[in-house]
SEFIZA-3560 file (N, C-alpha, C; in Angstrom, 3 decimals):
REM SEFIZA-3560
<numar><xx>0.703</xx><yy>-1.484</yy><zz>-0.118</zz><atom>N</atom></numar>
<numar><xx>-0.056</xx><yy>0.158</yy><zz>0.266</zz><atom>CA</atom></numar>
<numar><xx>0.984</xx><yy>1.651</yy><zz>-0.136</zz><atom>C</atom></numar>
<numar><xx>0.763</xx><yy>2.211</yy><zz>-0.962</zz><atom>N</atom></numar>
<numar><xx>1.631</xx><yy>3.551</yy><zz>-0.829</zz><atom>CA</atom></numar>
<numar><xx>1.243</xx><yy>4.404</yy><zz>-0.251</zz><atom>C</atom></numar>
<numar><xx>-0.071</xx><yy>4.640</yy><zz>-0.016</zz><atom>N</atom></numar>
<numar><xx>0.305</xx><yy>4.997</yy><zz>1.677</zz><atom>CA</atom></numar>
<numar><xx>0.391</xx><yy>4.907</yy><zz>2.721</zz><atom>C</atom></numar>
<numar><xx>0.351</xx><yy>3.510</yy><zz>2.748</zz><atom>N</atom></numar>
<numar><xx>1.375</xx><yy>2.794</yy><zz>4.680</zz><atom>CA</atom></numar>
<numar><xx>3.089</xx><yy>2.953</yy><zz>4.334</zz><atom>C</atom></numar>
<numar><xx>3.556</xx><yy>2.925</yy><zz>2.838</zz><atom>N</atom></numar>
<numar><xx>4.633</xx><yy>3.003</yy><zz>3.149</zz><atom>CA</atom></numar>
<numar><xx>5.359</xx><yy>4.470</yy><zz>3.379</zz><atom>C</atom></numar>
<numar><xx>4.428</xx><yy>5.241</yy><zz>2.664</zz><atom>N</atom></numar>
<numar><xx>4.640</xx><yy>6.895</yy><zz>2.592</zz><atom>CA</atom></numar>
<numar><xx>4.776</xx><yy>7.101</yy><zz>3.929</zz><atom>C</atom></numar>
<numar><xx>3.720</xx><yy>6.884</yy><zz>5.189</zz><atom>N</atom></numar>
<numar><xx>3.614</xx><yy>6.650</yy><zz>6.515</zz><atom>CA</atom></numar>
<numar><xx>5.080</xx><yy>6.739</yy><zz>7.239</zz><atom>C</atom></numar>
<numar><xx>5.155</xx><yy>4.463</yy><zz>6.826</zz><atom>N</atom></numar>
<numar><xx>6.451</xx><yy>4.303</yy><zz>7.591</zz><atom>CA</atom></numar>
<numar><xx>7.125</xx><yy>5.129</yy><zz>6.901</zz><atom>C</atom></numar>
<numar><xx>7.653</xx><yy>5.487</yy><zz>5.548</zz><atom>N</atom></numar>
<numar><xx>9.167</xx><yy>6.285</yy><zz>5.533</zz><atom>CA</atom></numar>
<numar><xx>9.460</xx><yy>7.485</yy><zz>6.373</zz><atom>C</atom></numar>
<numar><xx>8.208</xx><yy>8.304</yy><zz>6.531</zz><atom>N</atom></numar>
<numar><xx>8.289</xx><yy>9.112</yy><zz>7.460</zz><atom>CA</atom></numar>
<numar><xx>8.529</xx><yy>9.165</yy><zz>8.714</zz><atom>C</atom></numar>
<numar><xx>8.069</xx><yy>8.198</yy><zz>8.947</zz><atom>N</atom></numar>
<numar><xx>8.365</xx><yy>7.583</yy><zz>10.568</zz><atom>CA</atom></numar>
<numar><xx>10.071</xx><yy>7.381</yy><zz>10.604</zz><atom>C</atom></numar>
<numar><xx>10.138</xx><yy>7.052</yy><zz>9.487</zz><atom>N</atom></numar>
<numar><xx>11.593</xx><yy>6.597</yy><zz>9.770</zz><atom>CA</atom></numar>
<numar><xx>12.735</xx><yy>7.240</yy><zz>9.503</zz><atom>C</atom></numar>
<numar><xx>12.107</xx><yy>8.773</yy><zz>8.734</zz><atom>N</atom></numar>
<numar><xx>12.911</xx><yy>9.778</yy><zz>8.983</zz><atom>CA</atom></numar>
<numar><xx>13.040</xx><yy>10.789</yy><zz>10.095</zz><atom>C</atom></numar>
<numar><xx>11.270</xx><yy>10.385</yy><zz>10.894</zz><atom>N</atom></numar>
<numar><xx>11.740</xx><yy>11.445</yy><zz>12.285</zz><atom>CA</atom></numar>
<numar><xx>12.676</xx><yy>10.546</yy><zz>12.785</zz><atom>C</atom></numar>
<numar><xx>12.743</xx><yy>9.049</yy><zz>12.584</zz><atom>N</atom></numar>
<numar><xx>13.235</xx><yy>8.202</yy><zz>13.653</zz><atom>CA</atom></numar>
<numar><xx>14.726</xx><yy>8.935</yy><zz>13.936</zz><atom>C</atom></numar>
<numar><xx>15.680</xx><yy>8.881</yy><zz>12.375</zz><atom>N</atom></numar>
<numar><xx>16.735</xx><yy>9.386</yy><zz>12.325</zz><atom>CA</atom></numar>
<numar><xx>17.037</xx><yy>10.550</yy><zz>12.918</zz><atom>C</atom></numar>
<numar><xx>16.378</xx><yy>11.624</yy><zz>12.570</zz><atom>N</atom></numar>
<numar><xx>16.333</xx><yy>13.045</yy><zz>13.504</zz><atom>CA</atom></numar>
<numar><xx>15.799</xx><yy>13.388</yy><zz>14.683</zz><atom>C</atom></numar>
<numar><xx>15.383</xx><yy>12.249</yy><zz>15.619</zz><atom>N</atom></numar>
<numar><xx>14.981</xx><yy>12.162</yy><zz>16.746</zz><atom>CA</atom></numar>
<numar><xx>13.638</xx><yy>12.832</yy><zz>17.013</zz><atom>C</atom></numar>
<numar><xx>12.808</xx><yy>13.095</yy><zz>16.116</zz><atom>N</atom></numar>
<numar><xx>11.871</xx><yy>13.783</yy><zz>16.343</zz><atom>CA</atom></numar>
<numar><xx>11.282</xx><yy>12.573</yy><zz>16.385</zz><atom>C</atom></numar>
<numar><xx>10.836</xx><yy>12.384</yy><zz>17.857</zz><atom>N</atom></numar>
<numar><xx>9.668</xx><yy>11.549</yy><zz>18.586</zz><atom>CA</atom></numar>
<numar><xx>8.672</xx><yy>11.715</yy><zz>18.223</zz><atom>C</atom></numar>
<numar><xx>7.885</xx><yy>12.784</yy><zz>18.285</zz><atom>N</atom></numar>
<numar><xx>6.311</xx><yy>13.203</yy><zz>18.205</zz><atom>CA</atom></numar>
<numar><xx>5.943</xx><yy>13.030</yy><zz>16.562</zz><atom>C</atom></numar>
<numar><xx>6.512</xx><yy>13.416</yy><zz>15.733</zz><atom>N</atom></numar>
<numar><xx>6.730</xx><yy>13.222</yy><zz>13.961</zz><atom>CA</atom></numar>
<numar><xx>6.578</xx><yy>11.595</yy><zz>14.294</zz><atom>C</atom></numar>
<numar><xx>7.390</xx><yy>11.082</yy><zz>15.062</zz><atom>N</atom></numar>
<numar><xx>7.441</xx><yy>9.197</yy><zz>14.961</zz><atom>CA</atom></numar>
<numar><xx>6.547</xx><yy>8.330</yy><zz>14.942</zz><atom>C</atom></numar>
<numar><xx>5.785</xx><yy>9.280</yy><zz>15.984</zz><atom>N</atom></numar>
<numar><xx>4.622</xx><yy>8.642</yy><zz>17.295</zz><atom>CA</atom></numar>
<numar><xx>2.937</xx><yy>8.869</yy><zz>15.971</zz><atom>C</atom></numar>
<numar><xx>3.384</xx><yy>9.885</yy><zz>15.552</zz><atom>N</atom></numar>
<numar><xx>2.190</xx><yy>10.698</yy><zz>14.843</zz><atom>CA</atom></numar>
<numar><xx>2.211</xx><yy>9.453</yy><zz>13.077</zz><atom>C</atom></numar>
<numar><xx>3.257</xx><yy>9.240</yy><zz>12.624</zz><atom>N</atom></numar>
<numar><xx>3.066</xx><yy>9.071</yy><zz>11.428</zz><atom>CA</atom></numar>
<numar><xx>3.017</xx><yy>7.188</yy><zz>11.537</zz><atom>C</atom></numar>
<numar><xx>3.922</xx><yy>6.812</yy><zz>12.362</zz><atom>N</atom></numar>
<numar><xx>3.556</xx><yy>5.589</yy><zz>13.052</zz><atom>CA</atom></numar>
<numar><xx>1.738</xx><yy>5.071</yy><zz>13.645</zz><atom>C</atom></numar>
<numar><xx>1.319</xx><yy>5.979</yy><zz>13.925</zz><atom>N</atom></numar>
<numar><xx>-0.009</xx><yy>5.636</yy><zz>13.669</zz><atom>CA</atom></numar>
<numar><xx>-1.007</xx><yy>5.436</yy><zz>12.904</zz><atom>C</atom></numar>
<numar><xx>-0.174</xx><yy>6.826</yy><zz>12.177</zz><atom>N</atom></numar>
<numar><xx>-0.553</xx><yy>7.085</yy><zz>11.009</zz><atom>CA</atom></numar>
<numar><xx>-1.187</xx><yy>5.842</yy><zz>10.108</zz><atom>C</atom></numar>
<numar><xx>0.328</xx><yy>4.647</yy><zz>9.997</zz><atom>N</atom></numar>
<numar><xx>0.378</xx><yy>3.543</yy><zz>9.291</zz><atom>CA</atom></numar>
<numar><xx>-0.517</xx><yy>2.334</yy><zz>10.451</zz><atom>C</atom></numar>
<numar><xx>-0.120</xx><yy>2.377</yy><zz>10.769</zz><atom>N</atom></numar>
<numar><xx>-1.198</xx><yy>1.287</yy><zz>12.275</zz><atom>CA</atom></numar>
<numar><xx>-2.642</xx><yy>1.881</yy><zz>11.580</zz><atom>C</atom></numar>
<numar><xx>-2.505</xx><yy>3.355</yy><zz>11.192</zz><atom>N</atom></numar>
<numar><xx>-4.236</xx><yy>3.291</yy><zz>10.743</zz><atom>CA</atom></numar>
<numar><xx>-5.204</xx><yy>1.786</yy><zz>9.599</zz><atom>C</atom></numar>
<numar><xx>-3.412</xx><yy>2.409</yy><zz>9.188</zz><atom>N</atom></numar>
<numar><xx>-4.141</xx><yy>1.568</yy><zz>7.569</zz><atom>CA</atom></numar>
<numar><xx>-3.597</xx><yy>-0.102</yy><zz>7.610</zz><atom>C</atom></numar>
<numar><xx>-2.902</xx><yy>-0.035</yy><zz>8.472</zz><atom>N</atom></numar>
<numar><xx>-2.476</xx><yy>-1.414</yy><zz>8.829</zz><atom>CA</atom></numar>
<numar><xx>-2.457</xx><yy>-2.105</yy><zz>9.786</zz><atom>C</atom></numar>
<numar><xx>-2.925</xx><yy>-2.513</yy><zz>10.676</zz><atom>N</atom></numar>
<numar><xx>-3.121</xx><yy>-2.488</yy><zz>11.890</zz><atom>CA</atom></numar>
<numar><xx>-1.910</xx><yy>-4.276</yy><zz>12.507</zz><atom>C</atom></numar>
<numar><xx>-1.324</xx><yy>-4.761</yy><zz>11.507</zz><atom>N</atom></numar>
<numar><xx>-0.773</xx><yy>-5.615</yy><zz>11.527</zz><atom>CA</atom></numar>
<numar><xx>0.854</xx><yy>-5.089</yy><zz>11.088</zz><atom>C</atom></numar>
<numar><xx>0.420</xx><yy>-4.508</yy><zz>11.291</zz><atom>N</atom></numar>
<numar><xx>2.256</xx><yy>-3.256</yy><zz>10.365</zz><atom>CA</atom></numar>
<numar><xx>3.449</xx><yy>-3.764</yy><zz>11.839</zz><atom>C</atom></numar>
<numar><xx>4.156</xx><yy>-5.037</yy><zz>11.665</zz><atom>N</atom></numar>
<numar><xx>4.783</xx><yy>-4.971</yy><zz>12.408</zz><atom>CA</atom></numar>
<numar><xx>5.887</xx><yy>-3.751</yy><zz>12.482</zz><atom>C</atom></numar>
<numar><xx>6.398</xx><yy>-3.490</yy><zz>11.197</zz><atom>N</atom></numar>
<numar><xx>7.572</xx><yy>-2.469</yy><zz>11.315</zz><atom>CA</atom></numar>
<numar><xx>6.784</xx><yy>-1.014</yy><zz>12.352</zz><atom>C</atom></numar>
<numar><xx>5.261</xx><yy>-0.759</yy><zz>11.687</zz><atom>N</atom></numar>
<numar><xx>4.944</xx><yy>0.229</yy><zz>12.471</zz><atom>CA</atom></numar>
<numar><xx>4.759</xx><yy>0.356</yy><zz>14.230</zz><atom>C</atom></numar>
<numar><xx>4.781</xx><yy>-1.068</yy><zz>14.483</zz><atom>N</atom></numar>
<numar><xx>4.620</xx><yy>-1.526</yy><zz>15.822</zz><atom>CA</atom></numar>
<numar><xx>5.971</xx><yy>-1.276</yy><zz>16.329</zz><atom>C</atom></numar>
<numar><xx>6.833</xx><yy>-1.410</yy><zz>15.554</zz><atom>N</atom></numar>
<numar><xx>8.756</xx><yy>-1.137</yy><zz>16.345</zz><atom>CA</atom></numar>
<numar><xx>8.619</xx><yy>0.092</yy><zz>16.600</zz><atom>C</atom></numar>
<numar><xx>8.427</xx><yy>1.079</yy><zz>15.547</zz><atom>N</atom></numar>
<numar><xx>8.470</xx><yy>2.399</yy><zz>15.366</zz><atom>CA</atom></numar>
<numar><xx>7.532</xx><yy>3.090</yy><zz>16.661</zz><atom>C</atom></numar>
<numar><xx>6.329</xx><yy>3.315</yy><zz>16.645</zz><atom>N</atom></numar>
<numar><xx>5.652</xx><yy>3.285</yy><zz>17.768</zz><atom>CA</atom></numar>
<numar><xx>5.962</xx><yy>2.914</yy><zz>19.124</zz><atom>C</atom></numar>
<numar><xx>6.367</xx><yy>1.748</yy><zz>19.329</zz><atom>N</atom></numar>
<numar><xx>7.456</xx><yy>1.235</yy><zz>20.456</zz><atom>CA</atom></numar>
<numar><xx>8.177</xx><yy>2.202</yy><zz>20.676</zz><atom>C</atom></numar>
<numar><xx>9.161</xx><yy>2.124</yy><zz>19.978</zz><atom>N</atom></numar>
<numar><xx>10.239</xx><yy>2.882</yy><zz>20.594</zz><atom>CA</atom></numar>
<numar><xx>10.276</xx><yy>4.233</yy><zz>20.536</zz><atom>C</atom></numar>
<numar><xx>9.019</xx><yy>4.804</yy><zz>19.891</zz><atom>N</atom></numar>
<numar><xx>9.498</xx><yy>6.508</yy><zz>20.017</zz><atom>CA</atom></numar>
<numar><xx>8.299</xx><yy>6.427</yy><zz>21.883</zz><atom>C</atom></numar>
<numar><xx>7.253</xx><yy>5.639</yy><zz>21.645</zz><atom>N</atom></numar>
<numar><xx>6.826</xx><yy>5.796</yy><zz>23.027</zz><atom>CA</atom></numar>
<numar><xx>7.923</xx><yy>5.717</yy><zz>24.482</zz><atom>C</atom></numar>
<numar><xx>8.325</xx><yy>5.223</yy><zz>24.261</zz><atom>N</atom></numar>
<numar><xx>9.472</xx><yy>4.440</yy><zz>25.484</zz><atom>CA</atom></numar>
<numar><xx>10.940</xx><yy>5.597</yy><zz>24.844</zz><atom>C</atom></numar>
<numar><xx>10.854</xx><yy>5.890</yy><zz>24.363</zz><atom>N</atom></numar>
<numar><xx>12.238</xx><yy>7.331</yy><zz>24.251</zz><atom>CA</atom></numar>
<numar><xx>11.344</xx><yy>8.782</yy><zz>25.299</zz><atom>C</atom></numar>
<numar><xx>10.185</xx><yy>9.095</yy><zz>24.804</zz><atom>N</atom></numar>
<numar><xx>9.596</xx><yy>9.953</yy><zz>25.391</zz><atom>CA</atom></numar>
<numar><xx>9.119</xx><yy>9.829</yy><zz>27.177</zz><atom>C</atom></numar>
<numar><xx>9.068</xx><yy>8.175</yy><zz>27.617</zz><atom>N</atom></numar>
<numar><xx>8.854</xx><yy>7.935</yy><zz>29.086</zz><atom>CA</atom></numar>
<numar><xx>7.942</xx><yy>7.228</yy><zz>29.443</zz><atom>C</atom></numar>
<numar><xx>6.910</xx><yy>6.529</yy><zz>28.242</zz><atom>N</atom></numar>
<numar><xx>5.522</xx><yy>5.964</yy><zz>27.979</zz><atom>CA</atom></numar>
<numar><xx>6.446</xx><yy>4.688</yy><zz>28.082</zz><atom>C</atom></numar>
<numar><xx>6.914</xx><yy>3.888</yy><zz>29.042</zz><atom>N</atom></numar>
<numar><xx>7.491</xx><yy>2.677</yy><zz>28.729</zz><atom>CA</atom></numar>
<numar><xx>6.566</xx><yy>1.839</yy><zz>28.686</zz><atom>C</atom></numar>
<numar><xx>5.702</xx><yy>1.581</yy><zz>29.473</zz><atom>N</atom></numar>
<numar><xx>4.355</xx><yy>1.078</yy><zz>29.528</zz><atom>CA</atom></numar>
<numar><xx>3.724</xx><yy>0.014</yy><zz>28.479</zz><atom>C</atom></numar>
<numar><xx>3.569</xx><yy>1.251</yy><zz>28.015</zz><atom>N</atom></numar>
<numar><xx>3.125</xx><yy>1.201</yy><zz>26.022</zz><atom>CA</atom></numar>
<numar><xx>4.258</xx><yy>1.149</yy><zz>25.264</zz><atom>C</atom></numar>
<numar><xx>5.464</xx><yy>1.760</yy><zz>25.320</zz><atom>N</atom></numar>
<numar><xx>6.245</xx><yy>1.407</yy><zz>24.628</zz><atom>CA</atom></numar>
<numar><xx>6.877</xx><yy>-0.366</yy><zz>24.453</zz><atom>C</atom></numar>
<numar><xx>7.312</xx><yy>-0.369</yy><zz>25.320</zz><atom>N</atom></numar>
<numar><xx>7.749</xx><yy>-1.877</yy><zz>26.102</zz><atom>CA</atom></numar>
<numar><xx>6.120</xx><yy>-3.063</yy><zz>25.328</zz><atom>C</atom></numar>
<numar><xx>4.977</xx><yy>-2.783</yy><zz>25.505</zz><atom>N</atom></numar>
<numar><xx>3.470</xx><yy>-3.160</yy><zz>24.564</zz><atom>CA</atom></numar>
<numar><xx>3.802</xx><yy>-3.504</yy><zz>22.742</zz><atom>C</atom></numar>
<numar><xx>4.299</xx><yy>-2.408</yy><zz>22.433</zz><atom>N</atom></numar>
<numar><xx>4.100</xx><yy>-2.939</yy><zz>21.183</zz><atom>CA</atom></numar>
<numar><xx>5.467</xx><yy>-3.008</yy><zz>21.031</zz><atom>C</atom></numar>
<numar><xx>6.511</xx><yy>-2.739</yy><zz>21.286</zz><atom>N</atom></numar>
<numar><xx>8.088</xx><yy>-3.285</yy><zz>21.150</zz><atom>CA</atom></numar>
<numar><xx>7.664</xx><yy>-4.512</yy><zz>21.269</zz><atom>C</atom></numar>
<numar><xx>6.985</xx><yy>-5.511</yy><zz>22.202</zz><atom>N</atom></numar>
<numar><xx>6.539</xx><yy>-6.866</yy><zz>22.265</zz><atom>CA</atom></numar>
<numar><xx>6.526</xx><yy>-7.160</yy><zz>21.436</zz><atom>C</atom></numar>
<numar><xx>4.966</xx><yy>-7.280</yy><zz>20.535</zz><atom>N</atom></numar>
<numar><xx>4.474</xx><yy>-7.506</yy><zz>19.577</zz><atom>CA</atom></numar>
<numar><xx>5.162</xx><yy>-7.018</yy><zz>18.583</zz><atom>C</atom></numar>
<numar><xx>6.286</xx><yy>-6.282</yy><zz>18.104</zz><atom>N</atom></numar>
<numar><xx>7.366</xx><yy>-6.434</yy><zz>17.218</zz><atom>CA</atom></numar>
<numar><xx>8.138</xx><yy>-7.022</yy><zz>17.240</zz><atom>C</atom></numar>
<numar><xx>8.236</xx><yy>-8.258</yy><zz>17.457</zz><atom>N</atom></numar>
<numar><xx>9.573</xx><yy>-8.974</yy><zz>17.969</zz><atom>CA</atom></numar>
<numar><xx>10.255</xx><yy>-9.165</yy><zz>16.919</zz><atom>C</atom></numar>
<numar><xx>9.404</xx><yy>-9.317</yy><zz>15.868</zz><atom>N</atom></numar>
<numar><xx>9.710</xx><yy>-9.976</yy><zz>14.439</zz><atom>CA</atom></numar>
<numar><xx>11.344</xx><yy>-8.591</yy><zz>14.410</zz><atom>C</atom></numar>
<numar><xx>11.182</xx><yy>-7.671</yy><zz>14.811</zz><atom>N</atom></numar>
<numar><xx>12.093</xx><yy>-6.658</yy><zz>13.893</zz><atom>CA</atom></numar>
<numar><xx>13.658</xx><yy>-6.915</yy><zz>14.712</zz><atom>C</atom></numar>
<numar><xx>14.415</xx><yy>-6.748</yy><zz>14.016</zz><atom>N</atom></numar>
<numar><xx>15.621</xx><yy>-7.115</yy><zz>14.898</zz><atom>CA</atom></numar>
<numar><xx>15.650</xx><yy>-5.766</yy><zz>16.149</zz><atom>C</atom></numar>
<numar><xx>15.702</xx><yy>-4.629</yy><zz>15.865</zz><atom>N</atom></numar>
<numar><xx>15.911</xx><yy>-3.662</yy><zz>16.828</zz><atom>CA</atom></numar>
<numar><xx>14.747</xx><yy>-3.422</yy><zz>17.815</zz><atom>C</atom></numar>
<numar><xx>13.868</xx><yy>-3.857</yy><zz>17.537</zz><atom>N</atom></numar>
<numar><xx>12.727</xx><yy>-4.238</yy><zz>18.614</zz><atom>CA</atom></numar>
<numar><xx>13.773</xx><yy>-5.427</yy><zz>19.731</zz><atom>C</atom></numar>
<numar><xx>13.746</xx><yy>-6.367</yy><zz>19.223</zz><atom>N</atom></numar>
<numar><xx>14.266</xx><yy>-7.448</yy><zz>19.693</zz><atom>CA</atom></numar>
<numar><xx>15.566</xx><yy>-6.965</yy><zz>20.951</zz><atom>C</atom></numar>
<numar><xx>16.323</xx><yy>-5.888</yy><zz>20.052</zz><atom>N</atom></numar>
<numar><xx>17.762</xx><yy>-5.340</yy><zz>21.363</zz><atom>CA</atom></numar>
<numar><xx>17.414</xx><yy>-4.580</yy><zz>21.939</zz><atom>C</atom></numar>
<numar><xx>16.124</xx><yy>-4.026</yy><zz>21.919</zz><atom>N</atom></numar>
<numar><xx>15.604</xx><yy>-3.218</yy><zz>22.893</zz><atom>CA</atom></numar>
<numar><xx>14.879</xx><yy>-4.266</yy><zz>23.706</zz><atom>C</atom></numar>
<numar><xx>14.191</xx><yy>-4.988</yy><zz>23.708</zz><atom>N</atom></numar>
<numar><xx>13.650</xx><yy>-5.636</yy><zz>24.660</zz><atom>CA</atom></numar>
<numar><xx>14.936</xx><yy>-6.805</yy><zz>25.904</zz><atom>C</atom></numar>
<numar><xx>16.145</xx><yy>-6.749</yy><zz>24.858</zz><atom>N</atom></numar>
<numar><xx>17.417</xx><yy>-7.052</yy><zz>25.534</zz><atom>CA</atom></numar>
<numar><xx>18.035</xx><yy>-6.171</yy><zz>26.294</zz><atom>C</atom></numar>
<numar><xx>17.647</xx><yy>-5.307</yy><zz>26.015</zz><atom>N</atom></numar>
<numar><xx>18.378</xx><yy>-4.349</yy><zz>26.653</zz><atom>CA</atom></numar>
<numar><xx>18.433</xx><yy>-4.385</yy><zz>28.854</zz><atom>C</atom></numar>
<numar><xx>17.399</xx><yy>-4.426</yy><zz>28.649</zz><atom>N</atom></numar>
<numar><xx>16.491</xx><yy>-4.685</yy><zz>30.240</zz><atom>CA</atom></numar>
<numar><xx>15.830</xx><yy>-2.764</yy><zz>30.088</zz><atom>C</atom></numar>
<numar><xx>16.002</xx><yy>-2.080</yy><zz>29.422</zz><atom>N</atom></numar>
<numar><xx>14.901</xx><yy>-1.159</yy><zz>28.872</zz><atom>CA</atom></numar>
<numar><xx>13.847</xx><yy>-1.068</yy><zz>29.141</zz><atom>C</atom></numar>
<numar><xx>12.917</xx><yy>-2.540</yy><zz>28.905</zz><atom>N</atom></numar>
<numar><xx>11.514</xx><yy>-2.973</yy><zz>29.436</zz><atom>CA</atom></numar>
<numar><xx>11.835</xx><yy>-4.207</yy><zz>30.422</zz><atom>C</atom></numar>
<numar><xx>10.350</xx><yy>-3.608</yy><zz>30.876</zz><atom>N</atom></numar>
<numar><xx>10.563</xx><yy>-4.536</yy><zz>32.421</zz><atom>CA</atom></numar>
<numar><xx>10.041</xx><yy>-6.138</yy><zz>32.003</zz><atom>C</atom></numar>
<numar><xx>10.278</xx><yy>-7.243</yy><zz>32.327</zz><atom>N</atom></numar>
<numar><xx>10.189</xx><yy>-8.775</yy><zz>32.218</zz><atom>CA</atom></numar>
<numar><xx>8.899</xx><yy>-9.189</yy><zz>32.001</zz><atom>C</atom></numar>
<numar><xx>8.558</xx><yy>-9.782</yy><zz>31.609</zz><atom>N</atom></numar>
<numar><xx>7.067</xx><yy>-10.217</yy><zz>31.271</zz><atom>CA</atom></numar>
<numar><xx>6.402</xx><yy>-10.553</yy><zz>32.668</zz><atom>C</atom></numar>
//
């Protein structure tokens, strides 16, 4: 879906720029298009975690375990154990 890809690309750009609010907004827009989008779940989780919402951030990261970066964050100890 081109619209999904547009939002994912924008979220990735915001991530690189460390603009967490834009990363959240774009990841959320991607999830509205495809609620199962694993990359969008990772981007949402990472942004939430970075903005201090550990509970919700870790929830999204756990749902995105197929993404290597999500597994790395989960293994780092930043998220409480299940």
